[in-house]
C-alpha positions in Angstrom: -42.9 -153.5 87.8 -45.4 -151.0 86.5 -43.6 -148.1 84.8 -43.9 -144.6 86.4 -45.0 -142.3 83.7 -43.8 -138.7 83.8 -45.8 -136.8 81.3 -43.7 -134.7 79.0 -42.3 -132.0 81.2 -43.4 -128.4 80.5 -40.7 -126.0 79.3 -40.9 -124.2 82.7 -40.3 -127.5 84.6 -37.4 -128.4 82.3 -35.8 -125.0 82.7 -36.3 -125.2 86.5 -34.8 -128.7 86.7 -32.0 -127.7 84.3 -31.1 -124.7 86.4 -31.1 -126.8 89.6 -28.9 -129.4 87.9 -26.4 -126.8 86.7 -26.2 -124.7 89.8 -26.4 -126.9 92.8 -23.3 -128.0 94.7 -25.2 -130.9 96.3 -24.3 -134.0 94.2 -27.3 -136.0 95.4 -29.7 -133.2 94.4 -28.0 -132.9 91.0 -28.4 -136.7 90.4 -32.1 -136.5 91.4 -32.7 -133.6 89.0 -30.9 -135.6 86.3 -33.2 -138.6 86.9 -36.3 -136.5 86.4 -34.9 -134.9 83.3 -33.9 -138.2 81.8 -37.4 -139.6 82.5 -39.4 -136.5 81.4 -37.3 -135.4 78.4 -35.9 -138.6 77.1 -38.7 -141.0 78.2 -36.2 -143.4 79.7 -37.3 -146.2 82.1 -36.3 -146.4 85.7 -33.9 -149.3 85.0 -32.2 -147.4 82.1 -31.8 -144.3 84.3 -30.5 -146.5 87.2 -27.8 -147.9 84.9 -26.9 -144.4 83.7 -26.6 -142.7 87.2 -25.2 -145.9 88.8 -28.0 -146.5 91.3 -30.8 -149.0 91.9 -34.0 -149.0 89.9 -36.0 -148.7 93.1 -34.2 -145.6 94.1 -35.0 -144.0 90.7 -38.7 -145.0 91.1 -38.8 -143.5 94.6 -37.4 -140.1 93.4 -39.8 -140.1 90.4 -42.8 -140.7 92.6 -41.6 -138.0 95.0 -41.2 -135.5 92.2 -44.7 -136.3 91.0 -46.1 -135.9 94.5 -44.1 -132.8 95.7 -42.5 -131.2 92.6 -39.0 -129.9 92.6 -38.9 -129.3 96.3 -39.5 -133.0 96.9 -36.0 -133.7 95.5 -34.3 -132.1 98.5 -33.3 -134.2 101.5 -35.8 -134.3 104.3 -34.6 -132.7 107.6 -32.6 -135.2 109.7 -32.7 -135.7 113.4 -29.7 -134.9 115.5 -28.3 -132.1 117.6 -28.7 -128.6 116.2 -25.6 -127.0 114.7 -23.4 -125.2 117.3 -22.0 -122.8 114.8 -24.4 -120.0 114.2 -24.0 -117.2 111.7 -22.9 -114.9 114.5 -20.2 -117.4 115.5 -19.1 -117.6 111.8 -18.9 -113.9 111.5 -16.9 -113.5 114.7 -14.5 -116.3 113.5 -13.9 -114.6 110.2 -13.3 -111.3 112.0 -10.8 -112.9 114.4 -8.8 -114.7 111.7 -8.4 -111.5 109.7 -6.7 -109.8 112.7 -3.3 -110.5 114.1 -3.5 -112.6 117.3 -1.3 -110.1 119.2 -3.8 -107.3 118.5 -6.4 -109.5 120.2 -4.1 -109.9 123.3 -3.0 -113.4 122.4 0.5 -114.5 123.4 1.4 -115.7 119.8 1.8 -114.1 116.4 0.2 -116.6 114.1 -3.1 -118.4 114.0 -3.5 -122.1 113.9 -6.7 -124.0 113.8 -6.3 -125.2 117.4 -5.5 -121.6 118.6 -8.6 -120.3 116.7 -10.8 -123.0 118.3 -9.5 -122.1 121.7 -9.8 -118.4 121.2 -13.4 -118.7 119.9 -14.3 -121.0 122.9 -13.1 -118.2 125.2 -15.0 -115.6 123.3 -18.3 -117.4 122.6 -18.4 -120.3 125.0 -18.9 -122.6 122.1 -16.3 -125.4 121.9 -15.7 -126.8 118.4 -13.0 -129.0 116.9 -10.1 -127.5 114.9 -11.6 -129.4 111.9 -14.9 -127.5 112.3 -13.0 -124.3 112.4 -11.2 -125.3 109.1 -14.5 -126.2 107.4 -16.2 -122.9 108.6 -13.2 -120.9 107.3 -13.2 -122.7 104.0 -16.9 -121.8 103.6 -15.7 -118.2 103.4 -12.7 -119.1 101.1 -10.2 -118.7 103.9 -7.4 -121.3 104.2 -4.7 -121.3 106.8 -1.4 -122.4 105.5 1.8 -123.3 107.2 4.0 -120.3 108.1 6.8 -119.5 105.7 9.9 -118.9 107.9 12.5 -116.5 106.5 15.8 -115.8 108.2 16.9 -112.2 108.0 19.3 -109.9 109.8 19.4 -106.2 110.5 23.0 -106.2 109.2 23.1 -104.1 106.0 25.6 -106.4 104.4 23.6 -109.6 105.3 22.5 -110.3 101.7 26.1 -110.1 100.4 27.4 -112.3 103.2 24.5 -114.8 102.6 25.3 -115.1 98.9 29.0 -115.4 99.6 28.4 -118.3 102.0 26.3 -120.2 99.4 29.0 -120.2 96.7 30.9 -123.5 96.5 34.5 -123.4 97.2 36.9 -124.2 94.4 39.8 -126.5 95.4 
């Protein structure tokens, strides 16, 4: 096949690609930026780049051509068809506000949130029904993770701790 020639990249293009490579969380976008950098900076061929990034030579060629035609914005995924996302920014905000409050303060009959309870509560409040997994993913986006409750047995008895320690000591026979 005829090689695709990327002229030596300008320092601005290299800096822009390097910044994209180092900051993006999208693995596919990072790999595409790496392909362009390897071709433009190192002068590597599509087959060499394909071996390095573990993809097909034709895939490398496609992304090199797209970069030549559209620039750095051409490396991003094209919009895909499908239903629009149900979770809006307003829903996300309301979800985070709800999880940061105790359920009883929101007139719920329980004292701890679970993903299913949050999904049900949000469906009542917004009319948008999502799965508990969607709730988990949306909370994780705001660095919130629900964990299992830690149950602690206690007593109002002032001597409870002394009695508790006494009951744990093994008996000597």
